[in-house]
N, CA, C and O atoms as a GROMACS GRO file, in nm:
protein
  308
    1MET      N    1  10.634   9.529  13.056
    1MET     CA    2  10.745   9.590  13.048
    1MET      C    3  10.816   9.485  12.923
    1MET      O    4  10.890   9.540  12.841
    2ASP      N    5  10.791   9.326  12.911
    2ASP     CA    6  10.833   9.253  12.798
    2ASP      C    7  10.774   9.319  12.672
    2ASP      O    8  10.845   9.331  12.572
    3THR      N    9  10.667   9.354  12.673
    3THR     CA   10  10.615   9.378  12.537
    3THR      C   11  10.689   9.514  12.476
    3THR      O   12  10.733   9.527  12.362
    4LEU      N   13  10.689   9.602  12.574
    4LEU     CA   14  10.776   9.720  12.560
    4LEU      C   15  10.903   9.703  12.486
    4LEU      O   16  10.917   9.738  12.369
    5LEU      N   17  10.976   9.659  12.543
    5LEU     CA   18  11.100   9.602  12.525
    5LEU      C   19  11.112   9.517  12.375
    5LEU      O   20  11.203   9.537  12.294
    6PHE      N   21  11.013   9.429  12.359
    6PHE     CA   22  10.981   9.371  12.218
    6PHE      C   23  10.976   9.456  12.104
    6PHE      O   24  11.042   9.445  12.001
    7LEU      N   25  10.880   9.550  12.136
    7LEU     CA   26  10.850   9.653  12.026
    7LEU      C   27  10.969   9.744  12.014
    7LEU      O   28  10.989   9.791  11.902
    8PHE      N   29  11.057   9.778  12.118
    8PHE     CA   30  11.163   9.860  12.089
    8PHE      C   31  11.269   9.797  11.996
    8PHE      O   32  11.323   9.859  11.904
    9LEU      N   33  11.296   9.654  12.031
    9LEU     CA   34  11.398   9.573  11.968
    9LEU      C   35  11.343   9.549  11.809
    9LEU      O   36  11.426   9.550  11.718
   10PHE      N   37  11.219   9.530  11.783
   10PHE     CA   38  11.156   9.505  11.691
   10PHE      C   39  11.200   9.614  11.593
   10PHE      O   40  11.264   9.596  11.489
   11GLY      N   41  11.149   9.747  11.648
   11GLY     CA   42  11.175   9.858  11.573
   11GLY      C   43  11.304   9.877  11.541
   11GLY      O   44  11.329   9.894  11.421
   12TRP      N   45  11.402   9.878  11.627
   12TRP     CA   46  11.551   9.891  11.613
   12TRP      C   47  11.585   9.788  11.505
   12TRP      O   48  11.659   9.830  11.416
   13GLN      N   49  11.548   9.675  11.497
   13GLN     CA   50  11.577   9.589  11.396
   13GLN      C   51  11.536   9.612  11.269
   13GLN      O   52  11.606   9.571  11.177
   14ILE      N   53  11.424   9.676  11.245
   14ILE     CA   54  11.357   9.742  11.108
   14ILE      C   55  11.435   9.873  11.067
   14ILE      O   56  11.468   9.900  10.952
   15ALA      N   57  11.460   9.954  11.183
   15ALA     CA   58  11.539  10.088  11.156
   15ALA      C   59  11.681  10.032  11.102
   15ALA      O   60  11.726  10.067  10.993
   16GLY      N   61  11.739   9.955  11.177
   16GLY     CA   62  11.879   9.930  11.125
   16GLY      C   63  11.892   9.879  10.992
   16GLY      O   64  11.987   9.904  10.918
   17THR      N   65  11.785   9.800  10.963
   17THR     CA   66  11.772   9.713  10.827
   17THR      C   67  11.758   9.834  10.693
   17THR      O   68  11.826   9.835  10.590
   18PHE      N   69  11.668   9.914  10.724
   18PHE     CA   70  11.659  10.025  10.661
   18PHE      C   71  11.753  10.113  10.639
   18PHE      O   72  11.772  10.147  10.522
   19TRP      N   73  11.834  10.169  10.744
   19TRP     CA   74  11.951  10.233  10.736
   19TRP      C   75  12.069  10.175  10.665
   19TRP      O   76  12.142  10.233  10.586
   20THR      N   77  12.077  10.038  10.711
   20THR     CA   78  12.195   9.966  10.630
   20THR      C   79  12.193   9.948  10.472
   20THR      O   80  12.293   9.966  10.402
   21PHE      N   81  12.083   9.915  10.431
   21PHE     CA   82  12.039   9.881  10.311
   21PHE      C   83  11.981   9.983  10.223
   21PHE      O   84  11.945   9.952  10.110
   22ASN      N   85  11.970  10.101  10.267
   22ASN     CA   86  11.936  10.228  10.228
   22ASN      C   87  12.051  10.268  10.135
   22ASN      O   88  12.039  10.318  10.023
   23ILE      N   89  12.164  10.239  10.198
   23ILE     CA   90  12.291  10.293  10.128
   23ILE      C   91  12.384  10.185  10.108
   23ILE      O   92  12.496  10.169  10.158
   24TRP      N   93  12.307  10.100  10.012
   24TRP     CA   94  12.382   9.975   9.981
   24TRP      C   95  12.534   9.971   9.994
   24TRP      O   96  12.595   9.899  10.073
   25THR      N   97  12.590  10.061   9.903
   25THR     CA   98  12.747  10.035   9.888
   25THR      C   99  12.773  10.179   9.910
   25THR      O  100  12.750  10.264   9.825
   26PRO      N  101  12.832  10.207  10.049
   26PRO     CA  102  12.852  10.330  10.071
   26PRO      C  103  12.996  10.364  10.025
   26PRO      O  104  13.063  10.270   9.982
   27HIS      N  105  13.060  10.502  10.031
   27HIS     CA  106  13.196  10.502   9.995
   27HIS      C  107  13.268  10.448  10.107
   27HIS      O  108  13.241  10.481  10.223
   28PHE      N  109  13.375  10.352  10.071
   28PHE     CA  110  13.444  10.299  10.161
   28PHE      C  111  13.588  10.384  10.216
   28PHE      O  112  13.648  10.360  10.321
   29GLU      N  113  13.625  10.493  10.111
   29GLU     CA  114  13.728  10.574  10.120
   29GLU      C  115  13.669  10.714  10.173
   29GLU      O  116  13.560  10.745  10.125
   30GLN      N  117  13.725  10.801  10.263
   30GLN     CA  118  13.686  10.930  10.293
   30GLN      C  119  13.732  10.998  10.158
   30GLN      O  120  13.838  10.981  10.098
   31LEU      N  121  13.632  11.073  10.128
   31LEU     CA  122  13.630  11.154  10.013
   31LEU      C  123  13.700  11.312  10.064
   31LEU      O  124  13.699  11.350  10.181
   32LEU      N  125  13.743  11.371   9.977
   32LEU     CA  126  13.806  11.508  10.015
   32LEU      C  127  13.691  11.625  10.012
   32LEU      O  128  13.687  11.713  10.098
   33TYR      N  129  13.604  11.618   9.910
   33TYR     CA  130  13.513  11.688   9.920
   33TYR      C  131  13.375  11.660  10.016
   33TYR      O  132  13.286  11.741  10.043
   34GLU      N  133  13.386  11.547  10.048
   34GLU     CA  134  13.255  11.513  10.141
   34GLU      C  135  13.345  11.400  10.257
   34GLU      O  136  13.350  11.277  10.254
   35PRO      N  137  13.404  11.487  10.346
   35PRO     CA  138  13.456  11.378  10.465
   35PRO      C  139  13.419  11.327  10.539
   35PRO      O  140  13.493  11.258  10.609
   36SER      N  141  13.256  11.339  10.565
   36SER     CA  142  13.158  11.279  10.672
   36SER      C  143  13.075  11.168  10.587
   36SER      O  144  12.993  11.102  10.651
   37ASN      N  145  13.087  11.143  10.456
   37ASN     CA  146  13.020  11.061  10.395
   37ASN      C  147  13.087  10.937  10.355
   37ASN      O  148  13.105  10.917  10.235
   38TRP      N  149  13.129  10.846  10.446
   38TRP     CA  150  13.188  10.727  10.408
   38TRP      C  151  13.162  10.660  10.532
   38TRP      O  152  13.134  10.713  10.639
   39CYS      N  153  13.177  10.510  10.499
   39CYS     CA  154  13.192  10.400  10.629
   39CYS      C  155  13.306  10.292  10.592
   39CYS      O  156  13.332  10.242  10.482
   40ASP      N  157  13.358  10.275  10.701
   40ASP     CA  158  13.458  10.153  10.696
   40ASP      C  159  13.390  10.049  10.640
   40ASP      O  160  13.270  10.033  10.667
   41LYS      N  161  13.463   9.959  10.548
   41LYS     CA  162  13.429   9.881  10.474
   41LYS      C  163  13.392   9.733  10.591
   41LYS      O  164  13.291   9.664  10.577
   42THR      N  165  13.478   9.713  10.682
   42THR     CA  166  13.482   9.617  10.782
   42THR      C  167  13.355   9.610  10.878
   42THR      O  168  13.299   9.510  10.925
   43VAL      N  169  13.328   9.744  10.893
   43VAL     CA  170  13.201   9.759  10.985
   43VAL      C  171  13.060   9.766  10.919
   43VAL      O  172  12.957   9.744  10.983
   44TYR      N  173  13.062   9.800  10.784
   44TYR     CA  174  12.950   9.780  10.721
   44TYR      C  175  12.926   9.637  10.668
   44TYR      O  176  12.812   9.593  10.654
   45MET      N  177  13.039   9.564  10.640
   45MET     CA  178  13.014   9.408  10.595
   45MET      C  179  12.989   9.338  10.722
   45MET      O  180  12.931   9.230  10.715
   46PHE      N  181  13.023   9.382  10.833
   46PHE     CA  182  13.011   9.303  10.950
   46PHE      C  183  12.850   9.313  10.969
   46PHE      O  184  12.784   9.211  10.980
   47THR      N  185  12.791   9.445  10.973
   47THR     CA  186  12.642   9.466  10.984
   47THR      C  187  12.536   9.403  10.898
   47THR      O  188  12.420   9.375  10.928
   48VAL      N  189  12.610   9.383  10.769
   48VAL     CA  190  12.523   9.320  10.663
   48VAL      C  191  12.523   9.183  10.693
   48VAL      O  192  12.424   9.113  10.667
   49TYR      N  193  12.628   9.136  10.747
   49TYR     CA  194  12.624   8.961  10.762
   49TYR      C  195  12.556   8.960  10.909
   49TYR      O  196  12.493   8.859  10.938
   50GLN      N  197  12.562   9.038  10.980
   50GLN     CA  198  12.472   9.037  11.103
   50GLN      C  199  12.326   9.013  11.080
   50GLN      O  200  12.257   8.921  11.123
   51LEU      N  201  12.293   9.116  11.004
   51LEU     CA  202  12.150   9.124  10.951
   51LEU      C  203  12.086   9.004  10.902
   51LEU      O  204  11.978   8.957  10.938
   52PHE      N  205  12.189   8.946  10.789
   52PHE     CA  206  12.138   8.855  10.698
   52PHE      C  207  12.146   8.732  10.816
   52PHE      O  208  12.057   8.648  10.818
   53THR      N  209  12.242   8.727  10.902
   53THR     CA  210  12.234   8.618  10.973
   53THR      C  211  12.095   8.621  11.054
   53THR      O  212  12.018   8.525  11.052
   54CYS      N  213  12.080   8.698  11.102
   54CYS     CA  214  11.941   8.708  11.201
   54CYS      C  215  11.851   8.708  11.134
   54CYS      O  216  11.755   8.676  11.204
   55TYR      N  217  11.801   8.736  10.976
   55TYR     CA  218  11.688   8.727  10.926
   55TYR      C  219  11.696   8.558  10.870
   55TYR      O  220  11.592   8.497  10.848
   56VAL      N  221  11.812   8.503  10.852
   56VAL     CA  222  11.815   8.369  10.836
   56VAL      C  223  11.776   8.259  10.941
   56VAL      O  224  11.724   8.153  10.906
   57VAL      N  225  11.804   8.290  11.070
   57VAL     CA  226  11.764   8.228  11.186
   57VAL      C  227  11.599   8.259  11.220
   57VAL      O  228  11.527   8.170  11.267
   58ILE      N  229  11.558   8.374  11.195
   58ILE     CA  230  11.414   8.384  11.226
   58ILE      C  231  11.331   8.314  11.120
   58ILE      O  232  11.213   8.286  11.140
   59ALA      N  233  11.390   8.287  11.011
   59ALA     CA  234  11.325   8.210  10.904
   59ALA      C  235  11.325   8.075  10.917
   59ALA      O  236  11.227   8.007  10.887
   60ALA      N  237  11.457   8.015  10.970
   60ALA     CA  238  11.445   7.896  11.010
   60ALA      C  239  11.373   7.850  11.108
   60ALA      O  240  11.332   7.734  11.107
   61PHE      N  241  11.347   7.938  11.208
   61PHE     CA  242  11.280   7.922  11.342
   61PHE      C  243  11.130   7.906  11.291
   61PHE      O  244  11.062   7.812  11.332
   62VAL      N  245  11.088   7.985  11.215
   62VAL     CA  246  10.946   8.012  11.162
   62VAL      C  247  10.906   7.869  11.064
   62VAL      O  248  10.806   7.799  11.079
   63LEU      N  249  10.998   7.856  10.977
   63LEU     CA  250  10.996   7.718  10.916
   63LEU      C  251  10.997   7.583  10.999
   63LEU      O  252  10.919   7.494  10.964
   64VAL      N  253  11.077   7.566  11.103
   64VAL     CA  254  11.063   7.469  11.180
   64VAL      C  255  10.925   7.456  11.274
   64VAL      O  256  10.871   7.348  11.299
   65LEU      N  257  10.884   7.570  11.316
   65LEU     CA  258  10.796   7.572  11.400
   65LEU      C  259  10.670   7.544  11.295
   65LEU      O  260  10.584   7.463  11.330
   66GLY      N  261  10.661   7.600  11.188
   66GLY     CA  262  10.552   7.536  11.122
   66GLY      C  263  10.540   7.402  11.050
   66GLY      O  264  10.435   7.351  11.013
   67THR      N  265  10.667   7.353  11.037
   67THR     CA  266  10.652   7.225  11.014
   67THR      C  267  10.617   7.142  11.117
   67THR      O  268  10.537   7.051  11.094
   68ILE      N  269  10.665   7.157  11.238
   68ILE     CA  270  10.614   7.097  11.356
   68ILE      C  271  10.462   7.131  11.375
   68ILE      O  272  10.384   7.040  11.405
   69LEU      N  273  10.424   7.240  11.361
   69LEU     CA  274  10.258   7.247  11.377
   69LEU      C  275  10.196   7.179  11.278
   69LEU      O  276  10.094   7.123  11.318
   70PHE      N  277  10.224   7.158  11.141
   70PHE     CA  278  10.175   7.100  11.040
   70PHE      C  279  10.159   6.967  11.071
   70PHE      O  280  10.048   6.914  11.082
   71LEU      N  281  10.294   6.898  11.090
   71LEU     CA  282  10.301   6.756  11.119
   71LEU      C  283  10.191   6.687  11.264
   71LEU      O  284  10.127   6.581  11.266
   72GLN      N  285  10.202   6.776  11.352
   72GLN     CA  286  10.122   6.762  11.455
   72GLN      C  287   9.943   6.772  11.408
   72GLN      O  288   9.850   6.697  11.439
   73LYS      N  289   9.946   6.863  11.345
   73LYS     CA  290   9.788   6.878  11.303
   73LYS      C  291   9.759   6.757  11.201
   73LYS      O  292   9.644   6.714  11.195
   74CYS      N  293   9.853   6.706  11.127
   74CYS     CA  294   9.832   6.573  11.057
   74CYS      C  295   9.822   6.457  11.086
   74CYS      O  296   9.739   6.378  11.040
   75CYS      N  297   9.928   6.429  11.186
   75CYS     CA  298   9.959   6.307  11.242
   75CYS      C  299   9.858   6.276  11.341
   75CYS      O  300   9.810   6.163  11.346
   76CYS      N  301   9.822   6.367  11.420
   76CYS     CA  302   9.752   6.366  11.545
   76CYS      C  303   9.590   6.348  11.517
   76CYS      O  304   9.518   6.300  11.605
   77SER      N  305   9.538   6.388  11.394
   77SER     CA  306   9.386   6.383  11.392
   77SER      C  307   9.322   6.265  11.327
   77SER      O  308   9.200   6.255  11.322
   0.00000   0.00000   0.00000
């Protein structure tokens, strides 16, 4: 069950990143000729910052873990 949840959340993260950055700067105002093709600026920027923060935390975790494993390998051998 944990693996299934992990795969779902991982896929959701990838899909959300694709959907968000695929339309890098959407229309922030509702257009008369395309009333459904717009996004509120606050919601969109919150999504971008949230994704950026998530990837920074993941990168920091991987970097710290890699550093710890490297130091353990070097110092303990």
